[in-house]
N, C-alpha and C positions, 0 to 999 in steps of 0.2 A: 809237606802237606800238613795242615793243622785243622783240627776239629774244634768248633766253637759251640758253646752252650748259649742259647738265647732264651731268656725267660721274660715273663711279663707281657707276652704277646696277646693282642686282642684275640678272642676265640674265633673270630671270623677269618683270621689270617690263614692263607693256604700256602702250599709248598712253593708255588711259582712266585707269589708275592714276597715270601721270605727270601727266595733266590734273588729277585730283583732288588730288594732292599740292600743286600750285601754286595751285589755286583757293582755297585757304585764305588766300591773300595778295592776291587780286584776280581780275579777269576774265581768263580764259585764252581766247585766240582759237583756238589750236591747240597740240597736244602730239604729238610724233612721236618714237618710238624708232627709232634707226637700226639696220638689220639687215644682215647679210651677204647679198650678192646671190645667192650660191650655196646656202648652207645655210638661209637664212631666219632664223637665230638672231640674237638681239640682240647688238650689239657693245658694250653696256654704257654707251652714252651716247645722248643725245637732245637735242631742241630744243623750247623752249616759247616761244610768241609771246604776249605779254601786251598787252592793250589800252592800259593806262595806264603811262607811263614811271615815275611815282612808285611805283606798286604793284610794278612790275618791280624797282625799286631796293630796295624793302623785301624782296621775295622773295629777292634776291641776298644781302642782309645777313643774313636769317634762315636761309636754306638752305645757304649756302656753309659748308663744313666741318662740317655737321651730319651726324648718323648716321641712316641709313635702312636698315632690314633688315640691320643688322650691317655696313654699308658706309659709308665716309665720302664724302659728295657734294662735288663741285666744281661750283659754280654761278657763272657770270659772263656778261657780255654777249657774245653771239656775235660773232665777227669775220666781216667780209664774206668770202664765198668768192672765192678767187683761183685763177688757173690755176696748178696745181702740176705739176711734172714727174712723169711716171709712173715708178715704180721697178720693178725686176725685169724679168721677161721680157714681151715683147709690147708694149713701149712705143716702137716706132719702130725705125728702122734705125740701127745703130751700126757704126762702122768699127773695125777691130781684131778683138777677140773671138777665140774658139776657131776658128771656121770659116776665117778668113783665115790664121791661123797654122798650122792643120792642113795646109793645102795646101802648105806649105813642105817637109814631110817627105817 
């Protein structure tokens, strides 16, 4: 079983449409569009899990850099998820920052 990353998707693409797109190349176990957790809107990428590694490789070769609904797709083997540092606000306590310096005035 191989998991593929699919980027450059039109924002209107749904899970079933993504599944159908890759089913032409082999058995698809799952297809999931990643959405913004606050707005629920598509983030323009998703993941497809294919049953057969050879079929997944063919799908990568056929779909990568292909055009779909006026957008160029990026398709490759998904990288394992790793712990990534959170960016921006709310990602833990940091020393320094505005509050600490503000108290000096």
